[in-house]
N, C-alpha and C positions, 0 to 999 in steps of 0.2 A: 651449371652451364653444360650444354651438350657438346659433343666433339666438334661439330661444324662451327659452333659459336666460339669455342676455344681457339680454333684455327684462325677464324676471322679476327678475333681479338689480338692474337699474336701478330698477325699480318699487319693490322692497323697500327699496332704499337711499334713494331720493329721497322716498318716501312715509312712511318711518319704520319699516317692518317690521324690517329688520336692526337699526336703532338701538333699537327697542323690545325685541327679543330680547336684545341685548347688555346693555341697561339692566336688564332683568329678571334676567338671569344674575347680574349684579353685585349685585342686591338679594337674591338667594337664596343665593349663595355669597359671603358678605361677608368681605373681607380687606383689609388695608392695601396689599398688593402682590400681583402675579400674575406668573407666568412664562408668556409667550406664545411658542409655537413654531410656525413655518411650516415644513412638511416637504414636499418634492417627491420623490416616488418613492423615499423612504427614503434618498436620497443627499444632498440639499441641505437644510440646516437653517439657519433664521434664528431667533435667540433674542433676546427682549427681556424685561426686567424692568420692568413698568409699574404705576403707580398706577391706580386706576379711571378717573380723568379722562383719563389718557393713552390708555387703551384706547379710550374713547369718542371721543376726538379723532382716533384713528388708524383708525377704521372705513373711510374711503375707501382708505387704504393696504392694509388687510387685504382689502377687497373686490377691489382690483386684483390682489393676490398670489393670491387664491383662484381665479383663472382657471387656475392650474397647481398651486398649493400647497394642502395641507390646513392648516386653522387649528386649533391646539390651545391649551389653557390649563389652568393649575392654580393654585389659591390657595396662597400661601406661608404656610401655616398647617397644622401637622401634625394638627390635629383633624379635618380633612376627609378622607373616604375616598371614592374613586371605585369604583363598581360598574359593570363594563363588560360588554357583550354580554349584556344581560338579555333573557329571553324574556317575551312578554306574559303568560304563565301565572303569573309570580311577582309581577306588579305589585300585585295585591290584598294579598298578604302583605307586600310591601315598604311599601305605604302605611300599614300598621299601626305601623311603627317611625318614621314621620314623616321621610322624607328631605327635604332642603331644596331639591332640584331634580331634575326628571326631564325627559329629552329623548329624542326619537326620532332616531337617527343614520342610519338607513336603514329601509325598510319592515319592520316587525316586529322591529327591533333597537333596544334602549334602553340609555342610560347614566343613572346616578343618582349624585348626591353626597349623602352623609350627613355630619352634623357631630356629633362626640362631645362630651359634656360635658367630658371630660378625657382625656388620652392620656399614656401613660408616656414618660419622656424617652429611654429606651433604644430605639434603632432596631430591635433584634432583637424586642423586645416589640411594637412598633408593627407589624412585619411579621406577627407571629402574629395580631394583631387583624384586619388586612386579610384574611388568608387565611381566618380563621374566618367572617367576615361574607360574604366572596365565596362560600365553600362553602355557606353557609346559603341563598343565593339563586341558586345554580348560575351564578354569574358567571364570567367568564374568569379562571382562576387565574393565568395568565401576567401579567395586569395588576394582580394583587392585591399591590401593593407601594407603600411610601411614595415620593412623588415622581412617581407616575404621572400622566400628562397625559390630559385628556379633550377632547372636541371643544367648540368654541365655537359655540353655536347662532346661526343667522342666516347661515350660510355653507354651501357645498356640500361634500359628502363626495366627495373626489376619488379614492377607491380605483379602481384600474384595472378591476376586475371590473364596475364599474357603467357603464363607457364605452359609449355617449356620453351616457346619461341619468343623470347624477349626481344622487343624492338630496339634497334640501335638509335640513339638520339643524334640526329643529323643537324649540323649547322648549315643553313641555307643562304643567308645574307648577313653581312656585317659591314659597318662603317662607323667610325668615330664621328658622330654628329649630334646636334641638338634636334629635337623634333620641332615641327612647326605649329603644333597644337598648343593653345593656351586656354586655361579654364575661364569660363565666364564668371560673373560675380558669384562667388560661392554662396553667399547668404541668400541669394535669390533662388538657388537651386535646392539647397539642403538647409533648413532652418537651424539657427543656433541651438535650439532646444534638443536637437539630435545629439550634439556632443556635450551639452551641459546638463542633461537630464540626470536624475538620480539612478542608482544602480538597478532599482526595481522596475524601471520603465525603459531603460536605455536600449536593451536588446530589441524590444518591440518597435521602438521608434527608429532604430537603426535599420531594421528590416523594411519598415515603411519607406524610409528615405531611399534605400536601395531600389525598391519597386517603383517608386515615383520617378527616380532618375532613369531607370530602364524604360518606363513608359514614355517619358519625354524624348528619349533618344530614338525609340522606335517610331514615334509620331513624326519626328524629323525625317525619317527614312521613308515615310509614306505608308507605314504598316496600318492595316485595318484593326478595329477593336478586337475582332476574333483572333487575329494573328498575335496581338499583344497578350490577350487572355491565355492562349495556348502556351506562349513562351513563359509567362509568369507561373502558370500551373506546373510547368516543368522545372523551373528554377527556384521558386520561392516556397519555403516551408509555410510561411504565414498565409500565402494564397491558398495552399492546399488545406490548411487546418481551419481557416475562418469560415463560419457558416453564414455570415452576413454578405452583403454585396461589396465586399472589400475590393475585389478587382475592378468592378464597375466604377466604384467611387474613385479609385486610384487613376483609372484611365480618364474619367471625366475631369478630374482635377488637373491632370497633365494637359489635356486638350484646352482647357480654359486658360492655363498659363501660356500655352503656345499661341493662343488667339489674343492674348493681351488683356484678358479679363482679370 
């Protein structure tokens, strides 16, 4: 941490900025317990399971660790879904489904938490819901899974690419509320074979399901085939590595579904 960042950190902590953001996070993402993870260069991990008051009391500890560690958190409640790596262009649409929290984790990059009214007990069905919602808002599909951690606002984003000017994670909006979005028939969007397939084929089918859900979502938004192709080439390893007409077939299948064929 450089001198200016140290001064900012001290100011935020002593004057209440970090305390306020953590307090507002806990008011927006309301749970009885949370998993807090401190991660340093993806090698060293400290994990704590804390109640809200324990998190608040441990802000000085977290601030000290944040000099080298990233600070992550997730509510221990399956109804919450994290949307990671959101672009500013989707925030207006996201606001329509009423997320419970929005934060800026680096300039122009956002994370949001949404809270469902109810969630299926089966993890495989939970996974499908996360993927569908992530695809709808073009979020990071790799983070679209139950148990995913997000950043805790009020601390620095310590990704090495930002060295030495690490961005401060800012809380932008919070409200304890359920989102208005509900998933469509899961089986009509992602076939059961995706979650029931053998280990040897599961990864490939999962990626296909991701890409199909993304294509359906982009078609709903009126995107052209070229726009969908460009997006899939940026986000999908399978699209980048396949030598056949994988993207074209995926888009055609998605358009037929949307047309009711």
